[in-house]
N, C-alpha and C positions, 0 to 999 in steps of 0.2 A: 489553389495551386497543387496541394497534394492530391486532391481528388483528380485534377486533370493530369497529373504524371500518372496516377494509378490507371487511369482510362487509356493512356497511350502505351502503357507496359513499362514506364520507368519506376524505379523503386529506390535508387540511391544515387548520390552525387560521388563520383570518383575523386581520387586524390588530385587530378589535375584539372578538377572543376567540370568534367564531362558528365551528363546524365548517363547512367548505364541501364541498359534495359535487361528485363529479366531474362535469364538463360539457365540451362541446367547447371547445377553446382554453385548457383549465386548465393543461395542462403548458407551452404556449407562454408564458402568463403567469407561471408559476413559474420558468421559466428567465429571464424578464426581472427578476424580483423579485430573483433571486440577485445580480445586478449592482447593485442599487441600495443606497445607503449606509443606515446605521440610522435617521438622521434626515433626512427630505428633505420636500419641498412638491411636490405633484403636481397637475397639471390635466390632466384628460382631456376633449378635445374631439372629437365625432363627429356626423356628419350624422343617422345612425340608431343604435338599440340592437338588439343581437342576443345570443344566448346567448353567444358568445364574449366580447363587450365586457362584458357583466354579469359574467361569470367573472373577468375582469381587474380590473374595478372593485372586485370583492370582495377581490381580492388585494392590489392596491396603494393603495387609498384607505380612509382612516379616517374614518367619520363624514362623508362628503361633502355638500356643498351643492350640490343640482342647480339648474342654471339653464337653463330651457326657454323661449327666446325665442318670442314669439308668430309664428304664420304670416304672411309678409308678403302684404299685400293686393295685389290685381291692380291695373295702372296705371289711370289714369281714361280717358274716352271720347276724349280729345284724342290719346291715344297708342295705345290698344288700342280697337278696334272689336270688339263682340261681337255675332254674329247667331245666329238660330235659324230653322230651317225644318222644318215638320212635313210629313212624307211620308205618302202614304197606303198605300204598299206597299213592300216590300223592292227590287222592280224600280225604283221611283221614286229610290231612294237611289242605286242603280248608274248609272241613266241621268243624275242631275243631276251626280254626280262625273265620269262620263265627259265631259260637256258642259262642265263647268268647267275641266277638265285639256286635253281635246283641242282645244277652241276656244280655249284660252290666256286664258280670262277672269280666270283667277287667275295673276298674275304673281309670279315669285319662288319660292324653294324652300319646302316644306311638309312638315309632319308630318301622318300619317293615323292616327288612333288608332282601334283596333277592340277588341272585348271579349275575344276569345280568339285562340290562336295559329292555328286552323284558318282563321279568318275573315281574319287577316292573310295567309295564303298564297292564300287565294281572291281576296282583292281585288288582291294582286300580280299573279297570273296573268291576272286579268281587266283590269287595265291594261295588260299585255304584249300583249293581243289588239289594242289599239289603237296599239301602237307606242309606249307610254310607258313609260319605263324607270324601274322602281322597285325597291327593295330592302326586304327584310323583315328586321326585327331579331328574330331568334331567341333567347328567352331559355333555351332548351335547350342552346345552344352555350357553350363556354367564354369566359371573359372577354377573352381576347385575340382571337378572332374576332369577338365583338361591338364591340371597340374597333376592329378593321380596318374593319368596316361603317361606324361612326361616322366614322372617319377618311375614307373614301371620300365619305361625304356632305358633309363639311366641306369637301372639296377640290373639290366641284362635280362629281363623276362621276355623281351621281344628283341630280335635282331633288326627288324625292318618297321618302320612307321611310316604311313601314308599320310601326306598333309596337302593341304591346300592354302594358298594365300588369297583366296576368294574372301571379300568382304561383304558386308550386308547388302541386301538387294536395294538397287537405286530406283527400279521401276515400281510399278503398282503392285502392291501385296495382295491384291484380289484376283490375280491372273491376268494372262495376255488376251483372254477372250478366244483362244483358239484351242480350248479344251486342256490347257496346261494347268496343273494344280497350283494354288496360290504358294508362294515362296514363304519359307518361315523367316522371320526376322533373326539377323545374326548379330554378333559382337563387332561393331565396326572397329573397335580398338584392338581387336585381336588378328594380328597378321602373323601367320605361322612362319613366314620366311623371315621375320625379324623379331627380336626381344625375347626369344625362347631359350633356355639354358639346356640344350642338347649337349650331352657329354660324350666324348670318344667317338665321335662320328668319322667313320673312315671313308666313307663316300657319300656323294649326292647325285642322285639319277633325277633329271628332269624329264619325267615321262611325257609331260606336255611343255613346249616351249613358252618360256615366260612371256607376259605381255609387255614387258618393259625392260630396259637395260638395268634399272635400279632394282627391279625384282629379281633378277638374275644374279646381281651382286650379293643381295642379301640371301638367296636361296644357297649359293655356292660358298658363301661365308660362315656356313654352318660346319664346314669341314675345315682341315688344316688350320685348326687353332692352335696358338702358342707356336711351339716348335714341332707339333705333330705333323706328318705328311697327311695328304688327302687327294682324292680323285673326284672329278666331277664329269658327268657323262650327260649329254643332252640328245634325246631322240627327236627328229624332226620329221614330219610329214611333208609331202610338197606343198601343201597350202600354208605351212609353217616356215617355209624357208626366207620368206621376206624379214620375219621377226628375227630369225637367226642370223640373217646377214646384217641386220642393225646391231644386234649384239657384237658380231665379230668386228665390225667397223669401229665401235666405240671403244672396244677393249683392245684394239690392235696394238702391237709393239711400237716402238719408236721408229724401227725401220719398216713399219707397215704389215709386219708379217701377223697373221692371225694367231691368237692365243688358244684357240679351239682347234686342235689337231684332229685329223680324220681318225676314227677308231677302226683299226684294221681288224675286222672280223668278217670272215666269209659265212653268210647265211646258208649257203648250201650244205655246210656241215651239220646244221642242225635241222635238216629237212625231216629227219626220222621223228622229230618230236612235234612236228606240225599238226599230226591228225589228234595227238593228245591236247595240244593246245585248243584246236577247234571244239574238241569235247568240253573242255573247261569253260570255254567262251560260251557255248550254248547253253551251260548249266546257270550261268549267271545272267538271268533275265531281268528285264526292268522291274518285275514284280519281285524277284528276289532282292534287288536293290532296295525297293521300297520298304520291304517288310524287315529288312536288316536295319534300316534307319529307324523305322517305328519299334522294333525290339529295343534298340539302344535307348530311345527316349521313354519308353515303358519302364525300363530298368531304372532310369535317372529318376522317374517319378517315385519308384518305389523305395528308392535311397536317399531321396531329398530330405534333409533335415528340416526344411522349413514347412513342409506338408505332413509332418508328423502329427502336428496337432489338430490340423484338418482331417486326418483320417482317423484320429482317435474320436472325434466328434461325429464322424461320418463313416462308421465301420462298413456300411454297404458299398460305399464307392471303393473302398480298398479291397474288398472281396470281389467286386465286379472286375476290377483291374487285374487283380491276381488271376482270375478264373476267365478272362477273355479268351478268345479263340487263340490257340497257339499259332506262332509265327515260324514259318520255315523259309529262312533267307535264301538258301541254296543246299540242295542235296549233294553232300561230298561223296565223290566216287574213290574208294579206297585204293582202287588200282593204280590211279594216276599219281599217288605218292611214291611209289616205288619205280624206279627206272633200272630196267634190266642192263646188262652190261652190252648187249648187242645194239642198244639205242645210243649209246655214248659214242660220239665221233671218235674214229681211231686216233686222230691226232690229239684228242684230249684226254685220252684213257689214262695217261700218266698224271694228269693234273686234276681232272675232275673227281669229285667224291660225291656222287649223287645220293648215296645211302650210307651215311655216316653211323657208325656202330654207337650205341647208347653207352655213356660211361657208367661203368660199374661203380656202384655205391661203395666208397671206402669204409674200411672196418671202423665201427664206432660212429659212422655218420648218420645211421638211421636204422629202424628195425627190419628185420627180414620178412619174407613172405609170410612165414608161419606166425608172425606177430610176437616173436620171442625178442627180448631186449638184446641191444647190441653190447658185445663184449667190450669190457673196459680196455683201453690202451695200456693200463698199468699191469704189468704180469703179476706182481704181487696182490693186486686186488682181483684178478680174474682166475687165478690159481684155485682150483678146487681140489679137496682131499676127502676121500670116502674111506672110512674105517673098516677094515675087514675082519672078520672074527677067525681067530686061529683054531687049530684042531684041538689044542690042548683045553682052550676054553669052551670049546663045544662039548668035550667029553667030560667037562666038569671037574678036571684037575686043577689044582692051585698053579 
């Protein structure tokens, strides 16, 4: 009987008498069950369900009652302002985003959501052309690296983070047969739009329209947390209008009015920045995006704790990885980072701040250029006295 069960993939009989099939996380759940008393009361709480949790549920719970709370609704207009802007082309999307961020029309930290990982790196490299520091949250990296990026964003090292709620590939990992490279496996449990502790997010920009209403709610739910206000802006191309209408119809108010108000922005006012936007888009090629992803993966291999022992036993592999050909994601054009006053639209010159001055280092905060130590803030400690010789002492008189 045991051999027959092993042959069919069964390993254990659950508490309700059902035969449980082998699944990921089964052995971990069985190890936990060995420490449980014969009679116990269990409560399993989780934000998501995956095969590991389902296996654990079958092992430790007997005829459980599932309580699934409804999805929380988004805050009202007094706290969360939701806007939409219909763009005629892909270039208009990049132009509008560059104008909002470079002219500092959007204040505070923001999350930029895109539809795929390749577009996340493309948008990150595009913003770097204008001197806008942004980081991309890569779901292909381990959880520790992703948490490090989130911690940097929460500490204020970056004002903008580019993220995607794209999950693991569902198709063939060997490629589609049309010359496309094979897709790297991603962590299916890592949905950037949910379960991430982003702090003090002032705005959420949907650079690509979400694929579902639930995804839109989880994206926009990253801002307007607690009592803090927030703003959400969705940019839509003509082929994305159907998904946008679906979101509007689902989130419509009781009187049928759309919660996504039109974003009143005249594109003709930023036409002076279009040629710069085209230069930046031409610099970010497919090869540049590919090399940016490779550079991040290479850096992850060099910093990986689990590979330290392997590299100690195989130093030639580490040397080959370090001295591999240099990767050049995209050549940054320095002149794009500075916006002259004549390129700022006249109606925005009193609001826009394209070239903010660098903050001066406060006294006592750090060393000066010459490498001298900073003066102490306590005048009793920073006061210096140099004794001068008098004429009588110099003449030798007592």
